[in-house]
C-alpha positions as CSV (number, residue, x, y, z in Angstrom):
1,M,249.4,66.4,37.8
2,I,250.1,69.7,39.6
3,T,250.8,69.7,43.3
4,T,250.8,72.6,45.7
5,R,251.4,72.5,49.5
6,P,251.9,75.5,51.8
7,G,255.6,76.1,52.4
8,Y,256.7,73.9,49.5
9,P,257.4,74.7,45.8
10,R,254.7,74.1,43.2
11,W,255.6,71.0,41.1
12,H,254.1,69.1,38.2
13,T,254.5,65.5,37.1
14,A,253.4,63.9,33.8
15,S,253.9,60.5,32.3
16,A,252.7,58.7,29.2
17,Q,253.1,55.1,28.0
18,G,253.7,56.1,24.4
19,P,253.9,53.2,21.9
20,R,255.3,50.7,24.5
21,S,253.3,47.8,25.8
22,L,253.3,49.3,29.4
23,N,254.6,52.3,31.3
24,A,257.8,51.3,33.1
25,D,258.6,54.9,34.3
26,A,257.9,55.9,37.9
27,V,258.0,59.1,40.0
28,G,258.4,59.4,43.8
29,A,257.9,62.6,45.8
30,Y,257.9,62.8,49.6
31,A,258.1,65.5,52.2
32,A,258.9,64.1,55.7
33,A,257.2,65.9,58.6
34,G,259.5,68.6,59.8
35,G,261.9,68.1,56.8
36,P,263.4,70.9,54.7
37,G,261.3,70.2,51.6
38,V,260.3,67.6,49.0
39,V,262.6,64.8,47.8
40,F,262.0,64.0,44.1
41,A,262.9,60.8,42.3
42,L,262.4,59.6,38.8
43,A,263.0,56.0,37.7
44,D,262.9,54.4,34.3
45,G,262.7,50.6,34.2
46,V,265.3,48.8,32.1
47,G,263.2,46.9,29.5
48,D,259.5,46.8,28.6
49,D,258.0,44.2,30.9
50,P,256.3,44.0,34.3
51,A,259.5,43.4,36.2
52,A,261.0,46.6,34.8
53,A,257.9,48.6,35.8
54,R,257.9,47.1,39.2
55,A,261.6,47.9,39.7
56,A,261.1,51.5,38.7
57,R,258.2,51.9,41.1
58,I,260.1,50.3,44.0
59,A,263.3,52.4,43.2
60,A,261.4,55.7,43.0
61,A,259.4,55.2,46.2
62,A,262.5,54.0,48.2
63,A,264.7,56.8,47.1
64,A,262.0,59.5,47.7
65,R,261.5,58.3,51.3
66,T,265.2,58.3,52.2
67,P,265.8,60.9,55.0
68,V,267.3,64.1,53.6
69,H,270.2,64.1,56.1
70,K,271.4,60.8,54.5
71,G,271.9,62.4,51.1
72,P,271.1,61.5,47.6
73,V,273.8,58.9,47.1
74,E,272.4,57.0,50.1
75,A,268.9,57.3,48.5
76,V,270.2,55.5,45.4
77,L,271.7,52.8,47.6
78,V,268.5,52.4,49.5
79,A,266.7,52.0,46.2
80,Q,269.3,49.4,45.2
81,Q,268.6,47.3,48.4
82,A,264.8,47.5,47.6
83,V,265.3,46.5,44.0
84,R,267.7,43.7,44.8
85,A,265.1,42.2,47.2
86,Q,263.1,41.4,44.0
87,T,264.2,38.5,41.9
88,L,264.0,40.4,38.6
89,G,263.9,43.9,37.3
90,D,266.2,46.9,37.1
91,A,265.9,50.7,36.5
92,V,267.9,53.9,36.1
93,L,267.2,56.6,38.6
94,V,267.7,60.3,39.4
95,V,267.1,61.7,42.9
96,A,267.0,65.4,44.0
97,M,267.1,66.3,47.7
98,P,266.7,69.8,49.2
99,A,270.0,71.3,50.2
100,E,270.4,72.9,53.6
101,H,270.8,76.4,52.2
102,G,268.6,76.2,49.2
103,G,268.8,74.4,45.9
104,Y,269.2,70.6,45.5
105,R,271.7,67.8,45.8
106,I,271.3,65.3,43.0
107,A,272.5,61.8,42.4
108,W,271.8,59.5,39.5
109,V,272.6,56.2,37.7
110,G,271.9,55.5,34.0
111,D,270.4,58.1,31.6
112,A,267.7,59.7,33.7
113,R,268.5,63.4,33.7
114,A,268.3,66.6,35.7
115,Y,268.3,70.1,34.1
116,A,268.6,73.7,35.3
117,W,266.4,76.3,33.7
118,D,266.4,80.1,34.5
119,G,263.6,81.0,32.2
120,T,266.0,81.6,29.3
121,T,268.9,79.2,29.5
122,L,268.6,75.4,29.9
123,G,271.5,73.7,31.6
124,L,272.1,69.9,31.8
125,L,273.2,69.0,35.3
126,T,273.8,65.3,34.8
127,T,275.9,63.2,32.4
128,D,274.4,60.1,30.9
129,H,275.9,56.8,32.1
130,T,275.8,55.2,28.7
131,L,278.2,53.4,26.5
132,A,278.1,56.4,24.1
133,E,279.2,58.8,26.8
134,Y,281.9,56.4,27.9
135,F,283.5,56.3,24.4
136,R,282.7,60.0,23.7
137,A,284.7,61.0,26.8
138,R,287.6,59.0,25.4
139,H,287.3,60.5,21.9
140,Q,286.3,57.2,20.4
141,P,283.7,56.6,17.7
142,V,280.1,56.3,18.9
143,T,277.2,54.4,17.2
144,P,273.5,55.3,17.7
145,R,273.0,52.0,19.5
146,M,275.5,53.0,22.2
147,E,273.2,55.9,23.2
148,H,270.7,53.3,24.6
149,V,273.1,51.1,26.5
150,V,273.5,52.2,30.1
151,T,276.7,51.5,32.1
152,T,275.2,51.9,35.5
153,S,271.8,51.0,37.0
154,V,270.1,50.8,40.3
155,R,270.7,47.0,40.6
156,T,274.3,47.0,39.4
157,T,275.9,50.2,40.5
158,K,278.7,50.5,43.0
159,P,278.8,53.6,45.3
160,A,281.7,55.1,43.5
161,E,279.9,55.0,40.2
162,I,276.9,57.0,41.3
163,G,276.9,60.5,39.7
164,T,276.5,63.6,41.9
165,V,275.9,67.3,41.4
166,E,274.6,70.3,43.4
167,T,272.6,73.3,42.2
168,T,271.6,76.4,44.0
169,S,268.5,76.8,41.9
170,A,265.1,76.3,43.5
171,G,263.4,75.0,40.3
172,L,264.2,71.6,38.7
173,L,263.4,69.5,35.7
174,L,263.8,65.7,35.8
175,T,263.2,63.6,32.7
176,S,263.3,60.1,31.4
177,D,264.9,59.5,28.1
178,G,261.5,59.3,26.5
179,V,261.4,63.0,26.9
180,H,264.9,64.3,26.4
181,K,265.9,62.1,23.5
182,P,263.2,63.1,21.0
183,L,263.1,66.7,22.2
184,T,266.9,67.3,22.9
185,G,267.9,70.5,24.7
186,S,266.5,72.9,22.2
187,G,263.2,71.2,22.1
188,I,262.9,71.3,25.9
189,R,263.9,74.9,25.9
190,A,261.2,75.8,23.3
191,V,258.5,74.2,25.4
192,L,259.5,75.7,28.7
193,A,259.8,79.1,27.1
194,Q,256.1,79.2,26.6
195,P,254.1,80.7,29.5
196,G,252.3,78.3,31.7
197,T,254.0,75.1,30.4
198,G,255.6,72.3,32.4
199,A,255.7,68.6,32.7
200,A,252.5,67.7,30.7
201,E,253.5,69.9,27.8
202,L,257.0,68.3,27.7
203,V,255.6,64.8,27.6
204,E,253.1,65.8,24.9
205,A,255.8,67.4,22.8
206,A,258.1,64.4,23.1
207,L,255.5,62.0,21.8
208,A,254.5,64.4,19.1
209,R,258.1,64.5,18.0
210,G,258.0,60.8,17.4
211,G,259.1,59.5,20.8
212,S,259.0,55.7,20.9
213,D,259.4,55.2,24.6
214,N,257.6,56.0,27.9
215,A,257.9,59.7,28.5
216,T,257.9,61.2,32.0
217,A,258.9,64.6,33.5
218,V,258.9,66.2,36.9
219,Y,259.0,70.0,36.9
220,V,259.6,71.9,40.1
221,E,258.8,75.6,39.7
222,P,261.1,78.1,41.2
223,L,260.0,80.2,44.1
224,E,258.7,83.6,43.0
225,A,261.6,85.3,44.9
226,D,264.2,83.4,42.9
227,V,265.7,84.8,39.7
228,T,266.9,81.3,38.6
229,T,265.0,78.2,37.9
230,V,266.1,74.5,37.8
231,R,264.0,71.7,36.4
232,F,264.0,68.0,36.6
233,P,263.0,65.1,34.4
234,V,260.7,62.6,36.2
235,A,259.3,59.1,35.6
236,A,255.9,58.0,36.7
């Protein structure tokens, strides 16, 4: 889906169930009246069941509707309150809020990602909250299974554990792991380097590369006046 609104950036979302029994990814995008822009959120349910899918939808919607002045960390905590109101279900989440002077403020838990893209160079803005990254940072051996075990989530995170980063880029890419794990950075770069490509092409490429998970992306195009582009992964 491609969305355009006067005064806002052009952005795309795409999501596919893949070989899973259901799609437990979700995307939220909301522009408050009089606000500085669109808040984007991508959530990936933990597990492959209706409770995980519900948690992702609730988290993405709650985060996207958090007032911009409260900031992206508060958006994650608002999502946490909404998810905890449900008996079951959990998700990972990345949120991008427009910054006052351009660009975005980003917060995340788990392994949903945000990337920067300037048309040539792809830059990962977030660091996965996974067991693999925990041990990798401590120069300890890592097994493939550790890449899939998250150390933070919407339901369980503490405020101090929420990751944060800022970018001055006007474009963004958000992805669930169903996109960035089969494609990796070079695969994402190869897709985005083709003219006219975006979220749908990333999702298609991830599944064609053998992706075994739900695959979701949100791509916010840079403004024409910008010389740099940032891009987000998104769940839907």
